MARVEX-213816 format. One record per residue: x, y, z of N, C-alpha, C, CB in turn; residue in three letters. Coordinates in steps of 0.05 Angstrom, whole numbers, plus 5000, padded with zeros to 4 digits. Glycine has a CB too. Layout:
BEGIN
XYZXYZXYZXYZALA ...
END
This chain:
BEGIN
501749765000500050005000501850255000498150005025MET 501350434980502950674978502250874999502650794950MET 504151035007503751235028503251515017506051235046GLY 504851705027504351985020505152044991505952165039GLN 503952264981504152334953506052564948501452394941SER 507852534929509852734923509752814894512652634931ILE 510053074889510253184862513053284857508153414856LEU 514453184837517053284830516853444804519153054827ILE 517853684804517753864781520653914772516254134788VAL 521353784750524153794740524153724711526053614757ASP 525453884694525453824665527753624658525854074649ASP 529353544677531453344673530153074676533853384693ASP 529552944653528152684653529652464668527552594625LYS 532352474666533952264679533652284709536852284670GLU 533952534720533652574749530852504758534352864756ILE 528852594743526052534751525552244752524152674731SER 526452094732526051804731527351664755527151694705THR 529851744761531251624783529851674810534151724784LEU 528951924813527552004838524951854840527152304839VAL 523351844819520851714819521151414827519451734792VAL 523051284814523550994820524350954848525650884801GLU 526251114858527251084885525151134906529651264889TYR 523651354903521651414923519251224922520551704919LEU 518651124899516550924896517350664911516050854866THR 519950594909520950354923520750394953523850304916GLN 520650644962520450714990517650794998522350934998ASN 515650684983512850704990511550984987512450615018ASP 512651154970511451404964509951384937513451634964PHE 507951544934506651574908507751824895503451594910ARG 508951794872510452014860509452084832513451954859VAL 509052344827508252444801510452634791505452574802THR 511152614766513252784755512052984735515452614741ALA 512853234737512053434717514553564706510253654731SER 514653614679517053734667517154034668517153644638PRO 514854164675514854454677512554544695514554574649ASP 512454804699510454924717507654894706511055214721VAL 507254904680504654884668503354614674504754934638PHE 504954404671503854134678503554104708505753924667ASP 505354224723505154204753502654334763507654334766ALA 501854554751499354694759496954504755498954954743ARG 496954364733494754174727494753954748495054064699LYS 497053854755497253634774496253724802500053534776GLN 496953964809496154074835493154114837497554334841LEU 491854184814488954224814487553954814488154384789LYS 488753754802487453494799487953304823488353364774ALA 490153344837490853154858491753294884493052964849HIS 491753154906492753254931495553144936490853184955ARG 497453324941500153234946501053314975502153364925PHE 502853154986503853205013506453365012504252945027ASP 507853374989510353514987511153554958512653355002LEU 512653764953513553824925516553834925512354084914ILE 517753704905520653734900520853914875522153454896ILE 521954144878521854344857524554444848520154584866LEU 525154404822527654504811527454804806528354354785ASP 529654944811529655234806529655304777532155364820ILE 531355174762531655224733529655054717534555174723MET 527555184708525555044692524955204667522955014709LEU 524055074646523355224621520855384625522955024598PRO 520755624614518455804617518455944644515855644614GLY 516855854662516755964689518655824707513855954701ILE 520355964721522455844738521255754765524756034743ASP 522855594780521955474805521555684827523955274814GLY 523155894827522856104847520056234845525056324844ILE 519356304820516756434815514456244823516456514786THR 514755984815512655794821512455744851513255524807PHE 514755744865514655714894513055934907517555704906CYS 513456184898511956414908508956374903512956674896GLN 508356274879505556234872504256024890505456134842GLU 505655804895504655594913504055704941506555354914ILE 505955864951505755974978503356154981508356114985ARG 502556284960500156454962497656304965500056634937GLN 497756044958495255884958495155674980494955754932GLU 497555554987497555345007500255305021496755084993GLN 500055185044502455135060503554855055501955185091ASP 504354805031505354545023508354525025504454484994LEU 509454325039512354295042513754285015513054045058PRO 515854445012517354464987520354434991516754734973ILE 521554254975524454214974525354324947525253914979ILE 527154514947528054624922530754494914528454934924MET 531054454888533454334876534754544858532754074860LEU 537454534857538854714839541554594832539154994852SER 542254624806544854534796546954744803544854484766ALA 546054984810547855204818548455184847546555474810ASN 550955154854551755124882552055394897554354974884SER 551455614883551755884895549855914919551156094874GLU 550856044939549256094963546756254957550956224985GLU 546956434937544756604930542256444923545456784906THR 542556234908540256064901538855954926541055834882ASP 540455854944539355734969537955954985541655614986ARG 539156184988537956395004535356484991539856635007VAL 535356534965532956624952530756424953533556694922VAL 531456164949529455954951528155944978530755684945GLY 529655974999528555965026526956215032530755935047LEU 527856445021526456695026523656705013528056925016GLU 523356564991520756564977518856354988521156534947VAL 519856195007517956015020518655715019515356045009GLY 520955645007521755365007522455275035524155314988ALA 521955025042522554925068525354805070520554715076ASP 526454715047529054595047530254635019528954295055ASP 532954595018534354634993536454414990535754924993TYR 536654314965538654094960540054154934537253824960LEU 542654184934544154234909544553974893546854354915PRO 544554004866545153784849548153764844543553804822LYS 549253524841547953264844547553204874549653044831PRO 545553044879544952974907544652674911542353124916PHE 545052584935544652304942541752244945546252234968SER 540852034934537951954936537251894965537351704919ARG 539151784980538651725008538351985024540951555020ARG 539952195017539752445031537052575025542052635024GLU 536252554999533652674992531452535007533152634961LEU 531552275009529552125024529452205053530051815022LEU 531752235065531852325093530652595097534752315103ALA 531252775079530153055081527153055077531553235060ARG 526252885059523352865054521852765079522752675030ILE 522952555091521652445115521752645138523052185123ARG 523952785141524152985163522253215159527053095165ALA 521953305134520253525128517253445131520753625099LEU 516653205123513853105126513153085156513452845112LEU 515052995172514552985201514053255213516952845215ARG 515753455205515453725215512753845206517753905205ARG 512053785181509553885170507153765185509353825140SER 507353505190505253375205504953495233505753075207SER 507253555245507253675272505953945273510053695283GLY 506454105251505254375250502254355248506354535226ARG 501354175232498454135228497154045254497853935206VAL 498553855268497453755293497353965314499053515302MET 499454135315499554355335497354555331502254495333LYS 496654615306494554805300491854685308494454875270ASN 491554425303489054295312488854285342488954005300ARG 491154245355491254235384490254495396494054175394GLU 491154725385490354985395487355025393491755215380LYS 486254945370483354965366481854775385482554895337ALA 483054545390481854345408481654455436483354085407TYR 483754575446483854685473481654905476486654805479ILE 481355065455479455285457476555175459479655465433ALA 476054945445473354835445472754635467472854715418SER 474954525479474654325499476254395524475554045488GLN 475354585541476854675564477354455584475554905577PRO 475554265586475854035604475053775589474054065629ASN 476653575592476053315580476253095601477953255556VAL 474652885597474552665616475052405601471752665630CYS 476552235614477051965603477551775626479551965584PHE 476151545626476451335646476351445675479051195642SER 474651645679474351765706476351995711474751555726GLY 478352025695480252245698479252495685483052165686TRP 480052725695479252985683481753155679477253135701THR 482053255654484353425648483253705642486053315625LEU 484153905657483354185652485554295634483054345679ASN 484854355609486854445590487654735594485654415562LEU 485954895606486755175611488655195634484255345616ASN 488155035655489755045679492054845678488154995704LYS 491954665658493954455655494054275680496754575649ARG 491754205690491554045714490053785709490054205736GLN 491053575722489853305719488753215745491953105709LEU 486153145745484753045769484152745766482153205774LEU 484752595787484252305787481252255790485852175810SER 480452005787477651935791476652005820477151645786PRO 478552015838477952095866478152395871479751945885GLU 478552545849478752835849481252935863476352955863GLN 483352775862485952855873487552975850487452615886ALA 489053195856490653325836493253165832491353615845LEU 493853095807496152935800498153115785495452685784VAL 500553145796502553315783503653195758504853375803ALA 503853355737504953265711507253455704502853265689LEU 509453345693511553515682510553625656514153345678SER 512053825645511253935619511153725598513254165611ASN 513153545598513153335578510853145581515753185579GLY 510253065606507952885610505353005602507952795640GLU 505053265609502553405601502353415570502553695613TYR 504453495557504453515527503853235515507053615517SER 504953025526504552765516501652675520506452565529LEU 500552725544497752645549495852805531497052695579LEU 496453055528494753225511494853125482495653515512LEU 497153045472497452935445495652685442500352875439ALA 495752515461494152265460491152335461494852085483PHE 490352515478487552585481486452715455487052775504ILE 488052895443487253025419487052835395489153255413GLU 488552615397488552415375487552145386491352385363HIS 485652145404484651905416483751705395482351965435ALA 484651455398483851245380485751205356481151295369GLY 487451405352489351395330492051285340489751675317ARG 493251105324495951005330497951215323496450735316VAL 499651295342501651505338504451385339501351735358LEU 506151445320508851345320510551515339510051345292THR 512951415345514751575362515351845349517351415367ARG 515851845323516452095309514152295312517152045280ASP 511752195308509452375311509152485339506852235302GLN 509652315359509452395386511652605393509652165405LEU 514052565381516152755385515453025374518752655372MET 514253025350513453285337511353425354512353235309ASP 509553265366507353375382508253475410505153175385LEU 510453365419511353435447514053565447511453185463THR 515053675425517753785424518054025442518453855396LYS 515854155450516054385468516254295498513654565465GLU 515954025502516153925529518953825535514153705534GLY 519253615552521853515559522253225551522253545589ASP 521053155528521252875520523952805510519152815498VAL 525252975494527852915484527952785456529352745503GLY 529952625451530452505425528852245422533452455421ASP 527152215402525551965399527351725393523551995377PRO 529751765383531351545375532751415400533451625355PHE 532751555423534051435446531851315465535651645462ASP 529551275454527351145468526251315491528150885479ARG 526851585490525751765510522751765511526852045507ALA 521551735487518551725486517551495502517651705456ILE 518851265500518051025515518251075545519750775506ASP 520451205553520851265581518651445591523651385586VAL 518051655576515951845584513151715585515852075564MET 512651535567510051395568509951215592509651225542ILE 512251085599512350925623511751095648515050795626GLY 512851335649512351515672509351595673514051765670ARG 508251655650505451735649503551505657504751845621LEU 504251265647502651035654502550985684503750785640ARG 504851035698504950995727503051175741507751035737LYS 502351405729500651605741497651565735501451875733LYS 497051455711494251435703493151155700493851585678ILE 494850955698493950685694493550545721495950525677GLU 491450385722490950225746493150015749488150085745GLU 493949895727496149705726498049785704495049405722ASP 500149935710501950025689503249805672504150195701PRO 503549565683504749345668502749225648505749135687LYS 500149275653498049185634496249425628496448945646ASN 497249615613495849865609493149825594497550065594PRO 491249985602488649985588487950245576486449895608ALA 489450455583488950725572490850785548489350935594ILE 493450755553495350795531496650525525497651005539ILE 495850405503496750145496498950155475494449965487ILE 500649945475502749925454501649765431505249795466THR 501949875407501249735382503849645370499549925362VAL 504449395372507049285365507749355336507148985369ARG 510149465333511149535306509949785294510549305288GLY 508249925309506950165298507150405316503950105294ALA 506750365343506850595360505150565385506150855346GLY 503750775392502050765416499250875409503350935439TYR 497250775425494550855420493150925446492950635405GLN 491651145447490051225470487351105465489951545473PHE 486550925483484150755478481450875487484550495491VAL 481250985512478651055522477351285507478851125551PRO 474751285506473251515494473651765510470251445491PRO 473451995496473752255508471052395510475852425492ILE 470552525532468052675535468652955546466052525553SER 467053155538467453425547465853465573466453625526LYS 467053605591465653665617465653965621466853525641VAL 463654065634463454355640465254435663460554435645ASP 466254685661467954785684466154845707469555035675GLU 
END
């Protein structure tokens, strides 16, 4: 099953073909456009998660097209350029590109940058949703627990105040806002990067979840609220309900 969708805009057929093949092998859906005119049609007809955009294009250049895209949507953009001059990189970033990669480039580096940018983009979207969620849900209840989002306070089923660190609060809020959804470590890191979780690759997320489970689970060794989905991530199981202040 293919994952996220990418549009590459580059008139170099050899580069486009190599990128399409490599990203497809890594479970992305990739569409190639040779110029801005075709890219516009693709953007109108399909939804993309990221654009790889060459600066030097026939007709309308990548810088101009990047500005055009930014006026309409907040779509992650990686700019490519055969020119190694710093000016190209600076201009590309100034007009709204999220990242810049000079040609020739390593396919593995491109893949790493794509994944990192998609994670950051996902985090931004989730953070915006989180702000709206807090405004509409000042208090939420789950399994007898009550979290006051304005005061950042957690009350036990016995109405006892349970202290949470910034990281624990951010982690719990991420789970509540995405209740029922399996979240990967990377997604949790993006959602809690303002807290004290740390680096997802050193298993700090797992440690933080263990700490949170000790505070909210009846049996932390057999969790019923935050469960582990093997090979995928973690899932917040109980239903969420709104309560009045």
